[in-house]
N, C-alpha and C positions, 0 to 999 in steps of 0.2 A: 742919303749920305753915302759917300764912297771913300775909300782909303787907298792912297798910293804910298808904298813903302820902299825903303832902300836899306839893305843890310850894311851897317857901318863896320861891324866886326863880329866874328864868331870864333869861339874857342871850344874845342872838344876837351872836356876835363877828364872824361873816361869814356868807355864804349857806350854807356847809357846816360851820360850827362853832358849837356851843351849849354854854354853861356853865350848870349848874343846881345848885341846892341843894334837897334833899328831906329831909323828916322821915319816918322809917319806924318803924312799930310792928309787930314780929314777934310773933305769938301762937302758942302751943304748947298741945297738949292735956295735956301732962304736967309743965309747969313754968310759972313766971311769964312774962309778956310781957317783951320786950326792946325798948327804944327806941334808935334810932341816927339820926344825921344823915349824909347822904351828900353829898359834893361830886362832881359828874360833869362830865367833858368829853367831849362827843359830837361825832363828825365823820361826814360823809356823803360818802364817796368816789364812790359810784354812786347807787343808788336806796334803799339801806338805811342807817339810822343805826347806827354802831358806837361802842362805848365805847373811848375812847383812854386815859382815866385815871379812876380813882375813888378817893376817900378816905373812910373810915368813921370816925366819932367816936361812941363809945358814950355814951349818956346815963345817968347814975346819979342 
């Protein structure tokens, strides 16, 4: 499996919180590709970014 993604939009809500929307196309060797949209809420409590929330919408 491989994933190709494209950032649709991002918004910095504060210095340590980012909201993002991403289109992802998952490719497989044994079946058709699958397209989804992701909504992500990322936070940075220290030096690393962590996912606080994500929502997946399948594209048909």
